[in-house]
C-alpha positions in Angstrom: 84.4 185.1 121.9 81.3 183.0 121.3 78.1 184.8 119.8 75.2 183.5 119.4 72.3 182.7 116.1 70.1 185.8 117.7 69.6 188.3 115.3 66.6 191.3 114.7 64.4 190.3 111.8 64.8 191.6 108.7 61.3 191.5 106.5 62.9 194.0 103.7 65.4 191.0 102.9 63.2 188.3 103.2 60.6 190.0 101.2 63.3 190.5 97.8 64.2 187.1 98.8 60.6 185.7 98.9 60.3 187.7 95.2 63.2 186.0 93.7 62.3 182.8 94.8 58.9 182.6 93.4 60.4 184.6 90.3 62.2 181.3 90.1 61.5 178.3 92.4 65.3 176.7 91.5 67.2 179.3 92.9 67.5 177.5 96.2 70.0 180.3 97.6 66.7 182.5 98.3 65.0 179.9 100.7 68.4 180.2 102.7 67.6 184.1 102.7 64.4 183.7 103.9 65.3 181.7 106.6 68.5 183.4 108.0 66.0 186.8 107.7 63.3 185.8 109.8 65.0 183.8 112.0 65.4 186.0 115.1 65.8 183.5 118.2 64.9 180.6 116.8 68.6 179.2 116.0 69.9 179.8 119.5 66.7 177.9 120.7 67.0 174.9 118.5 71.0 174.4 119.0 70.2 174.5 122.7 67.5 171.6 122.4 70.2 170.2 120.2 72.5 170.3 123.0 70.4 168.8 125.6 70.1 165.2 123.7 72.2 162.8 124.0 72.7 162.4 120.2 73.3 166.3 120.2 75.8 166.3 123.1 77.9 163.3 121.5 77.8 164.9 118.1 79.2 168.1 119.6 81.6 166.4 121.7 83.1 164.5 118.7 83.1 167.6 116.2 80.9 164.9 114.2 80.1 166.3 110.5 77.1 164.6 108.8 78.0 166.0 105.2 80.9 163.7 104.6 79.1 160.1 104.7 76.5 161.9 102.7 79.1 162.3 99.9 80.4 158.9 99.7 78.5 157.8 97.1 80.4 154.7 97.0 79.5 153.6 100.7 75.9 154.3 100.3 75.8 152.4 96.9 77.6 149.3 99.0 74.6 149.3 101.4 71.9 147.2 100.9 68.8 148.8 98.5 66.4 148.8 101.2 68.2 150.8 103.8 68.1 154.8 104.5 71.2 155.5 102.8 71.1 153.9 99.5 67.0 155.2 99.4 68.9 158.7 99.8 71.4 158.3 97.1 68.7 157.4 94.5 66.8 160.1 95.8 69.6 162.4 94.5 69.8 160.9 91.5 66.2 161.0 90.9 66.1 164.7 91.4 69.5 165.2 89.9 70.9 167.2 92.8 74.0 166.2 95.1 74.6 166.6 99.0 77.0 169.2 97.8 74.2 171.3 96.4 72.7 172.5 99.6 76.4 173.5 100.8 76.5 176.0 97.8 73.2 177.1 97.9 73.8 177.8 101.9 76.8 179.8 101.3 75.5 182.1 98.6 72.3 182.9 100.6 73.7 182.8 104.2 76.3 185.2 106.3 77.1 183.1 109.4 78.6 185.6 112.0 82.4 185.0 111.1 82.6 185.0 115.4 80.5 182.1 116.0 81.7 179.3 117.5 82.6 175.6 116.4 79.2 174.3 118.3 77.2 176.2 116.4 78.6 176.1 113.0 78.4 172.5 113.3 74.9 172.3 114.5 73.8 174.9 111.4 75.7 172.8 109.0 74.2 169.7 110.1 70.6 170.7 110.1 71.5 171.9 106.4 72.9 168.6 105.1 70.0 166.6 106.8 67.4 168.3 104.7 67.0 165.8 102.1 67.1 162.8 104.6 64.0 164.6 105.6 62.8 164.4 102.1 63.7 160.6 102.1 62.2 159.3 105.6 59.1 161.5 104.8 58.0 160.1 101.3 58.3 163.7 99.7 59.9 163.9 96.1 61.8 167.0 95.5 58.8 168.6 93.1 57.6 171.8 94.3 54.5 170.1 96.4 57.0 167.6 97.8 59.7 170.7 98.6 56.3 172.7 100.4 55.7 169.7 102.3 58.8 169.3 103.7 59.2 172.8 104.6 55.5 172.3 106.4 57.1 169.8 108.2 60.2 171.8 109.1 58.1 174.6 110.4 56.3 172.3 112.4 59.9 170.7 113.7 61.8 174.3 114.2 59.2 177.3 114.4 61.1 178.7 112.2 59.0 181.6 111.1 60.5 182.0 107.2 60.0 178.5 106.8 56.7 178.4 107.6 56.4 181.4 105.4 57.3 179.7 102.7 55.2 176.7 103.2 52.1 178.9 103.5 52.9 180.9 100.4 53.1 177.6 98.0 50.2 176.6 99.4 48.5 179.6 98.1 50.4 180.0 95.5 50.4 176.6 93.9 47.4 175.2 96.4 45.4 178.1 94.0 46.0 176.1 90.7 46.9 172.8 91.6 43.7 170.7 92.9 44.9 168.5 96.2 48.1 170.4 96.8 46.9 172.1 99.9 45.8 168.9 101.7 49.4 167.9 100.7 51.6 170.7 102.1 48.9 171.0 105.3 49.3 166.8 106.3 53.5 167.9 105.8 52.8 169.7 108.8 50.5 167.1 110.9 53.2 164.5 109.9 56.1 166.5 111.6 54.2 167.5 114.6 53.3 163.8 115.0 57.5 162.9 114.2 60.0 162.4 116.7 62.8 166.0 116.8 64.7 165.1 113.6 67.3 167.6 114.4 68.8 165.2 117.3 68.2 161.8 115.1 71.5 159.8 114.9 71.5 160.3 110.8 75.1 158.2 111.2 73.5 155.3 112.5 70.3 155.3 110.8 71.8 155.3 107.0 72.5 151.5 107.0 69.3 150.5 108.6 66.3 149.5 106.7 64.0 152.1 105.6 60.8 150.9 106.9 62.4 150.4 110.5 64.0 154.1 110.5 60.3 155.6 109.2 58.7 153.5 112.0 60.9 154.4 114.6 60.3 158.3 113.5 57.0 158.0 113.6 56.3 158.4 109.9 53.4 156.5 108.4 53.6 155.4 104.6 54.3 158.0 102.1 51.9 159.9 100.3 50.6 159.7 96.7 50.7 162.5 94.3 51.8 163.5 91.2 54.8 165.8 91.5 54.9 169.0 90.1 58.5 170.3 88.7 59.4 173.4 87.8 59.5 172.9 83.8 55.8 172.3 84.1 54.5 175.4 81.9 52.1 176.2 84.3 54.3 176.9 87.3 55.0 180.4 85.6 51.6 181.6 85.5 50.7 180.0 89.1 53.7 182.0 90.8 52.9 185.1 88.9 49.4 185.1 90.0 
């Protein structure tokens, strides 16, 4: 029997996960808990929109998973230096992360209905796996400011309340301590509104293309300039506790 993504809002779980996330911003699984708790009907709406696109129909028909390509570091390294795929690999290395990292965090923080059909599972995984590609095409690093901006951009793209709430709290918590942060995160939302609908981008095709061309085609302007802010900065704990 096919089930849907629809589920009631769980504000208690969202509050607990947000509290844990701000106590430890590196605890990525808490972000997935927030998104799941406040998704409501969002997942089903996004899936229906994806299924109605040419890329969505083909991805579902071919049972196309994005993750194997993103894990194939040898193939990505063989691409020309100016391509999206090489830039993605360099992003992972610069942030000391892997494509598998998001999978592990989502499995810890997410509890998908075991009766969910294969098409919806594929879409859920695909949306998760493209997250760092969004970082690369938008030009935001994997620091706290960059994550806040990508969350704001993601909210513009998906209208997921949990995603929007995390971006808003990033503006309040981090923006209140570090000047210029609020503008950068807000600009992430505006850039997300102007961009193409990223969940339905043919990322497999884009990986071998020049990054500048991909950005232009998807509606992204030049990457923003800002000083990255990582959790190792001693000022972060005070900002999160404020």
